[in-house]
N, C-alpha and C positions, 0 to 999 in steps of 0.2 A: 243326197244317195243314204248317208251316213240316217239321216231322223227315219225312214222309210224302212230299213235294215231292221232299225232298233223297237219298231212298232211290230213288225214281220218277226220279230226275232221274241216276244211279247206274246203274241198271239201265238206261237208254236209252243211256249212255255207253260205244260200243262201236264196233271197229272198222269203219271204212264211213259208220254212221250220218254224216247232216249238222245240221250245228248249229241250222238253222232248222231245220230237220224237230222235234229233239229240243224244242226253243223253244216250237212250235207246238200238240204232243201237253200238254206242262205245262201251256200258259197252259190248252188247253181241258177239262186237269181242275180248273183254277181256280173258271174260268169253273162248268162244273157241283156245284163242291160248297164255293162260298164263299157270305157273304150280303153282300147288296150292300153292308156297309159295308168289305167287304176291299175293297182297291185294288193289284192285284199293279205291281210293278216292272217295267221293260221289259228287265231282264237276269237270267236265270239262274245268271248264273255263264260264267268265260271260261277263257281258259289262262295255264299260269303256265311260265314259261321264263327268259330272260335278264331278263328285267324284271320286275315284278310282276304286272303288266295286260297279255296282249298278246291278240291273237289267236289264234286264234281264238273269239269271244264266241255264249254260247248265246244267241241274239237274231235277229230277222229280219235278213236279208241276207247271211249267213255261210253259203258253200257249199259250204266243202270239207270232204270228206270226212277225218273223225277217224281218227288212225292210231293202231300199238299205241304206248305208252311216252310218247305226251302228257300232261301233268300238269292237269288242271283245279281251280278254285274253281268247287263249288256253294253258292249261298249263296243260296236263297229269301226273300225276303222278302216280308211284306204293311205293310201301312201302316191302323192298327186306327185311326177316326174319333174327335177326342182321343185319342186317347193317343199312336200316331206310331210308328215303326218297329219288329216285332221280328221275329226270323230264325234260321236257322241256321248256318255256314257250315264248312265244312270243304275240304279237298285230296284227290284221286282220281288214279291210275294209270289210264288207259287200258290193258287187258291185252289178250293177243290173242287170246281165245275165251270170255269170260263178261266179266260185272259188272263195272264198274270198280271199283278197290279204294279202299278208305279209306287214305289215311298220316296221316292226325291223327287216330285215334281212334274209336268210334262216337258216334253222332249223338243215340245214344237219352241223354233227359234227365228229372231229375223235376217241371220244371218247367211248368206248366201257367197258360195264362191265358185265361179263360174269358171272353167277352166278349161 
């Protein structure tokens, strides 16, 4: 599920998009598709610039529109009761006119956790 959420977030990371609105769309997808044992964290990703973690953050309360050239670490994580946190993390660049482009490779993996 984290891979699908990462891809969904990258698709939403476009110029003019608002971080809070991206957060709400991803949260709605998690709520619809997750078992009750899943607990999603409050941040789906953050900008990367002069410091590693900086605003804007893909979370509530960040309303400045995204612009081309911004870079984000997209890192959806879920907590599985009795197991711990699992997730993915890759770095994306916001492009002029399409979904954000991964700078760190494909988020596909052969690892699957059945819970």
